ROZA-781214 format. One record per atom (N, C-alpha, C): residue in one letter; x, y, z. Coordinates in pm, whole numbers, plus 50000, padded with zeros to 5 digits. Layout:
BEGIN
AXYZ ...
***
This chain:
BEGIN
M516024924849845 M515124924049730 M515524934949632 H515494931949506 H515984941949411 H515254940449280 G515404950449196 G514824949949063 G515794943048970 G515784947148843 G516704940948748 G516094928148698 S516684922548593 S516094910348539 S516464898448627 A515644888348621 A515854876648704 A517124869348659 A517624860748747 A518864853448718 A518654844248599 A519764839548543 A519714831248423 A518884818648443 A518814814048569 A518064801848598 A516574803748576 G516144816148563 G514724818948549 G514094821648683 C512774822448687 C512114825348813 C510684820148811 A510084820248931 A508644817748944 A508034831348969 V507104835448884 V506624849248889 V505114850148904 T504674860348976 T503254863848976 T503164878448935 I502054882048872 I501924895348812 I500694902148870 G500834914748910 G499654921948958 G500024935049024 N499004942449069 N499244955349134 N499594953549281 F499034943149345 F499344940149485 F499184952249576 D498144960349552 D497944971949640 D497424967049774 G498184969649880 G497794965550015 G498394952350060 V498804943749964 V499304930249998 V498404924050107 H497124922050071 H496124916750165 H496224901550178 R495304895650253 R495414881250282 R495284872450157 G494534877050058 G494464869749931 G495814869849861 H496454881649857 H497794882749801 H498774873849879 Q498654874050012 Q499584866350095 Q499484851350065 A498254846650043 A498064832450009 A498724829349874 M498584838649779 M499224836849647 M500744836449660 L501274845549742 L502744846449756 L503294834049825 A502534828349920 A502974816049987 A503064804749885 L502064803949796 L502084793749691 L503254796249594 L503444808949557 L504534812549466 L505894808349525 N506114811749654 N507394808349719 N507614793349721 S506534785949746 S506674771449753 S506984765549615 E506334770649511 E506614766049374 E508034769949331 A508494781649374 A509854786149340 A510894776949405 R510674773749535 R511604764849607 R511654751149539 H510474746149504 H510334733149439 H511134732649309 R511214743949239 R511944744449111 R513384749349126 G513754753549247 G515114758649268 G515384771849199 V514324780349187 V514504793649126 V513964804249223 P514364816949208 P513834827349296 P512354830249268 S511654834749373 S510274839449354 S510334854149317 C509454858249228 C509504871849174 C508084877449161 V507914890049198 V506644896949175 V506884907649069 L506044907448965 L506074917748862 L504914927048890 T505214939748916 T504154949148950 T504354962048872 F503394971248882 F503374982948795 F503274995948876 E503885006348825 E503755019748883 E503755029548766 P502765038248751 P501565038948836 P500655026748815 H499615025848894 H498575015748877 H497995017848737 P497855007248656 P497325009048520 P496025017248517 R495165015348617 R493905023048617 R494155037948643 D495235041248718 D495635055348735 D496005061148599 Y496815053248526 Y497305057748396 Y496145060548300 F495205051048291 F494095052748195 F493135063848238 A492965065548371 A492085076448419 A492685090048382 R494015091348398 R494675104048363 R494605106448213 L494805095748136 L494775096647989 L493405101547942 A492355096948012 A490995100647974 A490615114348031 G491555120748102 G491245133648164 G490265132348278 Q490195120348339 Q489255118048451 Q489995111948570 P490935119848630 P491745114148740 P490895109048856 A489665114248869 A488795109848979 A488395095148963 Q488505089848839 Q488135075748816 Q489215066048864 A490395071348898 A491485062448943 A491125056749080 P491575044349109 P491265038649240 P492055045849350 A491465046749469 A492215052049583 A493375042649612 R494455047949668 R495645039849690 R495735035349836 I495885022249855 I496005016849991 I497415019150043 A498415015749962 A499795016050011 A500715023549916 T501735029749974 T502775035849893 T503635024649834 L504445027949735 L505335018049675 L506275012449781 R506805021149871 R507705016549976 R507025005650060 D505775008150101 D505094998450188 D504754985650111 K504404987049984 K504114975049904 K505374966349896 L506514972449864 L507744964649849 L508174958349982 S507994965750094 S508424959750220 S507484948450262 E506184949350231 E505264938250261 E505584926150173 L505914928450046 L506284917149958 L507514909950015 Q508474917850062 Q509684912050120 Q509354904150246 R508454909750329 R508054902950453 R507374889550421 C506734888850304 C506064876350263 C507044866550198 G508334869750198 G509334860350148 G509654861150000 V509124871349932 V509404872949788 V510864877149771 Q511564870549678 Q513004873249663 Q513324884449566 Q512464886549467 Q512724897249371 Q511434904749343 A511544917849325 A510394925549280 A510834933549159 V510064932849053 V510344940648933 V509194950448917 V509514963348919 V508474973748904 V508564979248763 L507534976748683 L507514981848545 L506784995148544 R507385005248478 R506685017948462 R505525015748367 F504305018648411 F503145016848323 F502975029648243 D503305028848114 D503255040648027 D502625036647893 A502655045847798 A501995043347668 A502585031047599 R503905029247613 R504575018047545 R504085004747602 L504025004147736 L503584991647800 L502094989247771 A501305000047775 A499854998747752 A499554993647611 A500474996447517 A500234992547376 A500754978547344 L501474972347438 L502074959147413 L500974948647394 S501044941247284 S500034930747263 S500264919547365 P499224911347392 P499414900247485 P500594891347444 D500734888947313 D501824880447263 D503194886747291 D503294899947267 D504554906947294 D504854907247444 F503814908747526 F504014908647671 F504634895247713 I504074884247659 I504594870947692 I506054869647647 H506334873847523 H507694871747469 H508714881347529 Q508364894347535 Q509354904247580 Q509524904147732 V508394903647803 V508484905047949 V508684891448018 L507764882147993 L507824869448067 L508994860748023 L509194859547891 L510244850347843 L511614857047838 R511734868447768 R513054874247748 R513594880647876 S512804889347939 S513324896548057 S513364887848182 L512284880448207 L512184873448336 L512574858548327 R512574853048206 R512814838548190 R511904830448280 A510634833548275 A509674827248366 A509604812148343 R509664804748454 R509494790148447 R508124786248502 Y507574795248583 Y506254792748645 Y505584806348656 V504324807248613 V503594819848618 V502284817548692 L502094825148800 L500874823948881 L500064836748868 V498774835348838 V497924847348825 V496634845448905 G495954856448929 G494654855948997 G493564851648901 D492384849048955 D491324843348869 D490754853448769 D491004866448790 D490434876348697 D491534883348618 F492694876648605 F493854883048542 F493654885448393 R493944897948350 R493944901448206 R495234908948178 F495744907848055 F497004914748026 F497064918747879 G498014927547848 G498214931847710 G497264943147671 A497524948847554 A496734960147504 A495244956647508 R494444966147550 R492974964547563 R492584952347645 R493484948347738 R493214936947827 R492764924547749 A493394922947631 A492954912047541 A493474898447583 G494564898147664 G495134885347704 G494434879747826 D494194866647827 D493534860547943 D494274847747984 Y493714840748081 Y494374828748134 Y494594818148026 A493584816047941 A493674805647837 A494854808447743 M495034821247710 M496124825147619 M497484822947687 L497554826247816 L498784824347893 L499114809447903 D498084801547928 D498244787047943 D498764780847813 A498194785347701 A498624780247570 A500084784047543 A500474796447582 A501864800947562 A502804792547649 G502344789047769 G503144780747859 G503414767147796 D502384761447736 D502544748547666 D503564749747553 A503464760747478 A504324762547361 A505774765547400 H505974772547512 H507334777347545 H507934770747669 G507204761247727 G507784753747837 G507794760547973 F506784768648001 F506654773348139 F505284769148194 D505224766848324 D503974762648386 D503134774848420 V501814773148407 V500904784248438 V499884779248539 A499634787248642 A498634783348743 A497774795348775 R496554792148817 R495604802848849 R495134800548991 M495064811149069 M494614809749206 M493234816149219 L492314808749274 L490964814049290 L490954824049404 S489894832049410 S489894842749510 S489844836849651 Y490254845049744 Y490454841049883 Y489344847349965 E488804839850063 E487724845450144 E488074845550292 V487614855850361 V487724856450507 V486314858650558 H485834849750644 H484454850350696 H483454851850581 G483684844250474 G482734844550361 G482814856950274 L483754866250304 L483904878150220 L485094876250128 R484914879550000 R486034878549907 R487054889349942 V488294885249960 V489344894849993 V489894900549863 S489824913849849 S490354920449730 S490824934249771 S491624940449685 S492044954249714 S490824963449721 S489794960649638 S488574968849641 S487894967849777 A487844955649832 A487204953749964 A487984961250073 V489324961150061 V490154968550158 V489894983550143 R489834988350018 R489555002649995 R488205006650054 E487204997950036 E485865001050090 E485905001950242 A486594992650306 A486694992750454 A487395005450500 L488475009350431 L489215021450472 L488385033950447 A487655034250335 A486815045950305 A485715047450410 A485225035950461 A484165036250562 A484735038650703 G486055039150713 G486685040950845 G486565028650932 D486305016950869 D486155004550946 D487524997750957 M488295002251057 M489674997351069 M489764982551109 P488854977651196 P488904963151226 P488664954551102 R487734958751014 R487474950850893 R488684951650799 A489294963550787 A490494964850703 A491594955650757 A491774955450890 A492814947050950 A492534932150926 A491254928250929 A490894914150906 A491224910250760 L490974919450666 L491264916650525 L492764916550497 L493494925450568 L494944926550546 L495724916150625 G495134911050733 G495844901750819 G496804908950914 R496664922150926 R497514930451014 R496854944151021 P497204952251122 P496614965751125 P497084973551002 Y496204982350952 Y496584990850839 Y497635000750887 A498755001750815 A499835010550858 A500455017750739 I501035029250766 I501755037050665 I503135039950722 S504175037750641 S505515040450693 S506235050350603 G507305056050657 G508105065550579 G509065072850669 H509855081550608 H510805089650685 H510095102250732 V510365106150856 V509745118150914 V510325130450843 V509435138750790 V509855150850716 V509445163350795 H510045174650761 H509685187250827 H508345192050772 G507445195850861 G506185201750819 G506305216850825 R505175223750848 R505225238350854 R505455243250997 K505745233751088 K506025236951229 K504835243751296 L503655241651238 L502465248051294 L502075241251425 G502315227851429 G501945220151548 G502535225851675 R503785231051664 R504415236351785 R503695248551836 T503335257751742 T502675270051787 T501315266551847 L500715255451803 L499415251351859 L499605242851985 G500875239352016 G501135231452136 G501045216352112 F500975212151986 F500915197751955 F501985194551851 R503135189651898 R504215186051806 R503765174051721 T504075174351590 T503665163051506 T504845157051431 L504705144051402 L505635136751315 L504935135951179 N505585140951074 N504935141550944 N505525131450845 L504635123950778 L505045114750671 L504305118850545 R505005118250432 R504315120950304 R503665108150253 F502465109450200 F501815098250130 F501825102349984 G502575094849902 G502885099549767 G501775098249663 H500535097049706 H499435096049609 H498375106049648 A497715111849547 A496735122349574 A495455116749635 K495235103549621 K493975097649668 K494235086049765 P494535089149893 P494725078049987 P493385071050013 A493415057950034 A492175050350055 A491535053850189 A492355057950287 A491825062150418 A492075077050432 M491095084450487 M491325098650516 M490585102150644 G491145111450720 G490465115950841 G491405116250960 I490795115851079 I491535116551205 I491445102751272 F492595097451314 F492665083751363 F493405082551495 V493015072551574 V493805068251688 V494875058951630 V496145061251668 V497245053851606 V498255048851708 E499145040151658 E500355036351732 E501535038851640 V502615044351697 V503825047251620 V504895037051655 L505465030451553 L506575021051574 L507835026951515 G508955024751582 G510235029251529 G510895040251609 L510225044851716 L510825055251802 L510945049851943 G511735039551961 G511825033752095 G511435019252090 D511415012852206 D511234998252207 D509784993952217 R508845003452224 R507444999152229 R506615008652142 P505455003952095 P504605012752015 P504135024652100 L504135036552041 L503715048652114 L502295052252074 P501405054452170 P500035058452136 P500025072552079 G499105074951986 G499025088251927 G497685090751860 V497585102751803 V496405106351724 V496955112551596 A496345109351482 A496925113751355 A495865118551259 S496315127451171 S495445132451065 S496045128050931 L495235121550848 L495695117350714 L494835124550612 G495465133050532 G494695140250431 G495405152750385 V494635162550339 V495235174450276 V495155186850365 R494885185250496 R494925196150592 R494065208050548 P492745206650548 P491875216950490 P491955230450560 T492265230650691 T492265243650760 T493505251750726 V494625244550705 V495905251450694 V496215255850551 E496005247150456 E496375250450318 E495635241150225 D495475245550101 D494805236850003 D495805232549896 A497005229049942 A498055225349846 A497775211749785 G496895203949848 G496565190749793 G497625180249819 R498685183949895 R499715173949925 R499225165450041 V499265152250025 V498725143550129 V499805140950235 L499455143750360 L500385141450471 L499695133250578 L500495124850645 L500055118150768 L500785125450880 E500025132650963 E500605140551072 E500185134151203 T501175129551279 T500895122051402 T501375129551524 H500495130951621 H500855136751750 H500945125351852 C502165122951907 C502335112452008 C501725117352140 L500945108652205 L500345112652333 L501425114552440 D502515106452432 D503665108552521 D504895109052432 W505585120352431 W506825121152352 W507845111952418 P508515103252340 P509395093352404 P510525099852484 A510715095152608 A511805100052691 A513115096652620 G514065105752626 G515355102852564 G515415106452417 L514275110552357 L514315114852217 L514245130152216 A515285136552162 A515315151252157 A514135156252074 P513695168752101 P512555174252025 P512735173151873 E513995174451825 E514235173451680 E514695159351640 G514695150251738 G515345137251719 G514665127851622 A513425130851582 A512695121451495 A512915124151347 Y513405136151311 Y513525139351168 Y514425129451096 G513965124750981 G514755115450902 G514605100950946 R513975098651063 R513825084951111 R512735077951031 L512915064751010 L511905056850941 L510935051451046 I509685055551039 I508695050851135 I507515044451061 S506735036951138 S505515030951083 S504375035051175 V503265039651115 V502125044251194 V500935034951165 R500455028151270 R499295019251255 R498025027251283 L497085026751189 L495805033751207 L494815023851270 L494495026051398 L493725016051473 L492225018751476 H491845031651479 H490435035051498 H490205048951440 K489125050551362 K488855063751303 K487965071851397 L488395084051426 L487595092951511 L486555100551426 H487005106851318 H486075114151231 H486785118051102 D486005123251005 D486585128250880 D487345141150907 E488145145450809 E488835158350822 E487785169350836 R488095179550916 R487175190750932 R487885203550896 K487155212650837 K487725225850810 K487295235050924 Y488265239651002 Y487945248351116 Y488035262951070 A487195271351132 A487105285451090 A488355293451130 S489065288951234 S490235296451280 S491235286851341 L492455291851366 L493475283451429 L493075280151573 D492365289451639 D491885286651776 D490955274551775 E490045274351677 E489105262951667 E489855250051633 L490875251451545 L491695239851509 L492365234351636 Q492915243551718 Q493595239551841 Q492635232251935 A491425237451947 A490415231052033 A490025217351976 G489945216551842 G489615203851776 G490675193251803 I491955197351793 I493055187851818 I493045183351964 A492765192852055 A492715189352198 A491625178952223 Q490465180652155 Q489365171052171 Q489745157452114 D490385157351996 D490825144851933 D491815137552025 T492725145152086 T493725139352176 T493035132852296 A492055140052354 A491305134552469 A490555121852426 D489965122052306 D489205110352257 D490145098452234 A491355101152184 A492325090352164 A492755084552298 Q492995093352398 Q493385088352530 Q492285079652590 A491035083952569 A489895076252621 A489815062652550 W490095062452419 W490025049952343 W491075040052396 F492305044852419 F493345035952474 F492975031452615 A492455040652697 A492115037452836 A491065026252841 A490105026852748 A489015016952746 A489535002952709 R490735002452648 R491274989552604 R492354984052695 R492694991452802 R493774986552891 R493284975052975 
***
């Protein structure tokens, strides 16, 4: 999967943020792939970084108004690929893009850059400066320029509308089973293992650290997890996702995972640089600020025991 403009034959495209690539998104992508095959063109997702709402919140000097982020760009792109999407185009959302009129968006982006032959959007899709463009305008442009336009109504699971907002709410509430039902898979974060401050060793709990590249992750706290990518089976663990309140207030978001059993055959330094995926299965509690490193150590020991008990209860 790659960026760049679509091939000369054109493409079947859907446009959106696709944060989380949940079951509603998956249903859209299945339809997109089928329409692309039918037309003999590649399927393409046009998405934005940062999230337009991040951009406008920062512009207004109110970063707290930005939505929490479910997935990193890496995880979004790999989920799109897993759903069979052939091309992903990531547009930088900046002042120039924000100022583009709906008409210019259609001509410059959809027609000139992507050569769209089929455009699929969600039922609440808006585009262009001040969100002035809507489905009716897109449909009329399709008639005028010879591309098909389709709209997909929202998707429901057990009578609940599936949306990125619903996934964010489930993650904020620590309701991992509900998040998994909306996503169609366990909630997971992947990345390359980076060096931390090596504090885990002095406390007796070695950790695998992943960076989460957004200041506001949708899930925060201490979780029972499984680690994939270090051996032939998922490894049970306990992880902390957040800004590590006891250690430093740098505000950098890290996912720090302690494996309950370090994999046999993997050297103590053997995980650095490896690409792993961590599934968050059950939330134990929110992040806590401990008064001392001794208390932190006791807290981690308790979390580890609670994670072991959680796995034991499910065997």
